[in-house]
C-alpha positions as CSV (number, residue, x, y, z in Angstrom):
1,M,0.0,0.0,0.0
2,P,1.3,3.5,-0.7
3,R,2.2,5.6,2.3
4,I,-0.8,8.0,1.9
5,K,-3.2,5.0,1.8
6,S,-1.7,3.6,5.0
7,E,-2.0,7.0,6.8
8,I,-5.7,7.1,5.8
9,V,-6.2,3.5,7.1
10,V,-4.4,4.3,10.4
11,K,-6.5,7.5,10.9
12,E,-9.7,5.6,10.2
13,V,-8.8,2.9,12.7
14,E,-8.0,5.6,15.3
15,T,-11.6,6.7,15.2
16,L,-12.6,3.3,16.4
17,I,-10.4,3.4,19.5
18,F,-11.9,4.5,22.8
19,T,-10.7,5.0,26.3
20,I,-12.5,2.6,28.7
21,R,-11.3,1.8,32.2
22,G,-8.3,4.0,31.6
23,Q,-7.1,1.9,28.6
24,K,-7.3,2.5,24.9
25,V,-9.5,-0.3,23.4
26,I,-11.2,-1.3,20.2
27,L,-14.6,-3.1,20.3
28,D,-14.9,-6.6,18.9
29,A,-17.3,-5.8,16.1
30,D,-15.1,-3.0,14.9
31,L,-12.0,-5.2,15.1
32,A,-13.9,-8.0,13.2
33,R,-14.8,-5.5,10.5
34,I,-11.2,-4.4,10.2
35,Y,-10.0,-8.0,10.0
36,Q,-12.8,-8.7,7.5
37,V,-14.4,-11.5,9.5
38,K,-17.8,-11.7,11.2
39,T,-17.9,-10.7,14.9
40,K,-19.3,-14.2,15.6
41,V,-16.2,-15.8,14.1
42,L,-13.8,-13.5,16.0
43,N,-15.6,-14.2,19.3
44,Q,-15.6,-17.9,18.8
45,A,-11.8,-17.8,18.0
46,V,-11.3,-15.8,21.2
47,R,-13.3,-18.3,23.3
48,R,-11.3,-21.2,21.8
49,N,-8.1,-19.5,22.7
50,S,-9.2,-17.8,26.0
51,N,-5.8,-18.6,27.6
52,R,-4.2,-16.1,25.2
53,F,-6.4,-13.2,26.4
54,P,-5.7,-12.1,30.0
55,E,-7.7,-9.2,31.4
56,D,-5.1,-6.7,30.3
57,F,-5.6,-7.9,26.7
58,M,-9.4,-8.1,26.6
59,F,-12.4,-7.5,28.8
60,R,-16.2,-7.5,28.5
61,L,-17.9,-4.1,28.7
62,T,-20.5,-3.5,31.4
63,H,-24.0,-2.2,30.7
64,E,-23.0,1.3,31.9
65,E,-19.9,1.4,29.7
66,L,-22.0,0.4,26.8
67,R,-24.5,3.2,27.5
68,N,-21.7,5.7,27.7
69,L,-20.4,4.5,24.3
70,N,-23.9,4.8,22.9
71,S,-24.1,8.5,24.0
72,E,-20.8,9.3,22.4
73,S,-20.9,10.6,18.8
74,R,-18.8,8.4,16.6
75,S,-18.3,9.8,13.1
76,T,-15.9,8.1,10.8
77,E,-15.5,7.0,7.2
78,I,-15.4,3.3,8.2
79,Q,-18.7,3.0,9.9
80,P,-18.1,1.5,13.4
81,A,-20.4,-1.1,14.7
82,G,-23.4,0.4,16.5
83,A,-23.0,-0.1,20.3
84,M,-26.4,-2.0,20.2
85,R,-24.9,-4.6,17.8
86,S,-25.3,-8.1,19.0
87,Q,-22.3,-10.4,19.4
88,F,-24.2,-13.0,17.4
89,V,-25.2,-12.1,13.9
90,T,-28.5,-13.9,14.4
91,A,-29.6,-11.7,17.3
92,S,-31.7,-8.5,16.7
93,K,-30.3,-5.1,17.5
94,R,-32.7,-4.8,20.5
95,N,-31.8,-8.2,21.9
96,I,-28.2,-8.0,23.1
97,R,-27.3,-11.5,24.3
98,F,-23.7,-10.6,25.2
99,L,-22.0,-7.3,25.9
100,P,-19.2,-6.4,23.5
101,L,-15.6,-7.3,24.1
102,A,-13.0,-4.6,24.3
103,F,-9.5,-5.4,23.0
104,T,-6.4,-3.5,24.1
105,E,-3.5,-3.0,21.7
106,H,-2.0,-6.4,22.7
107,G,-5.4,-8.1,22.5
108,A,-6.0,-6.8,19.0
109,L,-2.7,-8.2,17.9
110,M,-3.4,-11.5,19.6
111,A,-6.8,-11.6,17.9
112,A,-5.1,-11.3,14.5
113,N,-2.8,-14.1,15.3
114,I,-5.5,-16.5,16.3
115,L,-7.6,-15.8,13.2
116,N,-5.0,-17.3,10.9
117,S,-5.9,-15.0,8.2
118,D,-3.5,-13.1,5.9
119,T,-5.8,-10.2,5.8
120,A,-6.0,-10.0,9.6
121,V,-2.3,-10.2,10.0
122,T,-1.7,-7.5,7.4
123,L,-4.4,-5.2,8.8
124,S,-3.2,-5.8,12.4
125,I,-0.2,-3.6,11.5
126,Y,-2.5,-0.7,10.9
127,V,-4.4,-1.3,14.1
128,I,-1.1,-1.3,16.1
129,R,0.1,1.8,14.3
130,A,-3.2,3.6,15.3
131,F,-2.6,2.6,18.9
132,L,1.0,3.9,18.7
133,R,-0.1,7.2,17.2
134,M,-2.6,7.7,19.9
135,R,0.0,6.9,22.6
136,R,2.4,9.4,21.1
137,A,-0.3,12.1,20.9
138,L,-1.2,11.4,24.5
139,T,2.5,11.6,25.6
140,S,3.1,14.9,23.7
141,N,-0.1,16.3,25.3
142,Q,1.2,15.4,28.7
143,I,4.5,17.0,28.0
144,L,2.8,20.2,26.8
145,E,0.5,20.2,29.9
146,K,3.6,19.9,32.2
147,R,5.3,22.7,30.3
148,L,2.2,25.0,30.6
149,R,2.1,24.3,34.3
150,E,5.7,25.4,34.6
151,I,5.1,28.5,32.6
152,E,2.1,29.4,34.7
153,K,4.1,28.9,37.9
154,N,6.8,31.2,36.6
155,L,4.3,33.8,35.6
156,L,2.8,33.8,39.0
157,N,6.3,34.2,40.6
158,H,7.1,37.0,38.1
159,D,3.7,38.6,38.9
160,A,4.5,38.6,42.6
161,A,7.9,40.0,42.0
162,L,6.5,42.8,39.7
163,R,3.9,43.7,42.2
164,D,6.6,44.0,44.9
165,L,8.7,46.1,42.6
166,Y,5.7,48.3,41.7
167,Q,5.0,48.9,45.5
168,R,8.6,50.0,45.9
169,I,8.7,52.3,42.8
170,R,5.3,53.9,43.4
171,P,6.5,56.5,45.9
172,L,9.1,57.6,43.4
173,L,6.5,58.0,40.7
174,L,4.4,60.4,42.9
175,P,5.1,64.1,42.4
176,P,7.4,65.5,45.2
177,P,5.6,67.2,48.0
178,E,5.4,71.0,47.7
179,P,8.1,72.6,49.9
180,R,6.8,74.5,52.9
181,R,6.7,78.2,52.2
182,R,7.5,80.7,54.7
183,R,4.6,83.0,55.6
184,I,5.1,86.5,54.8
185,G,4.6,88.9,57.5
186,F,4.9,89.1,61.3
187,Q,4.4,85.8,63.1
188,A,3.6,85.7,66.7
189,Q,4.6,82.7,68.7
């Protein structure tokens, strides 16, 4: 694939990655669509190889997390799976039998490995690159945030120093008091 095409694919995959439980994850239906398999096939492969998916690789969403995802707007060129999508293709959209699985970066790579599909292995590279880009962006944001805090602290220190300097200079800026004039005429004491 040309470089421009891979950048587009990585950006499209990035739109499918969410932060849940403090981890960047991609939902099973979205991952299955990327790997060009049915969600049912992906989940069956995961169940058959459950020993390869510890909790830090994959976890099942709770009802509350699913509701939170439903309320988020998800606009992308690759249409993500609706949060109401069933884990079994045969189930209706209103009848969710199983809550979606969320795969971390390592879980998405492991899923590609267990699918034994050339397409999944090839596309897993783009999934990993999307996770890496998001991690780099987060790191750079944290660095910028730290730098802004330092600048704010310096400005507050400078502000205090300038206020002190102004208090000391202010008497010098006032016009000098008028000298006392001697009264003309006889003065009785």
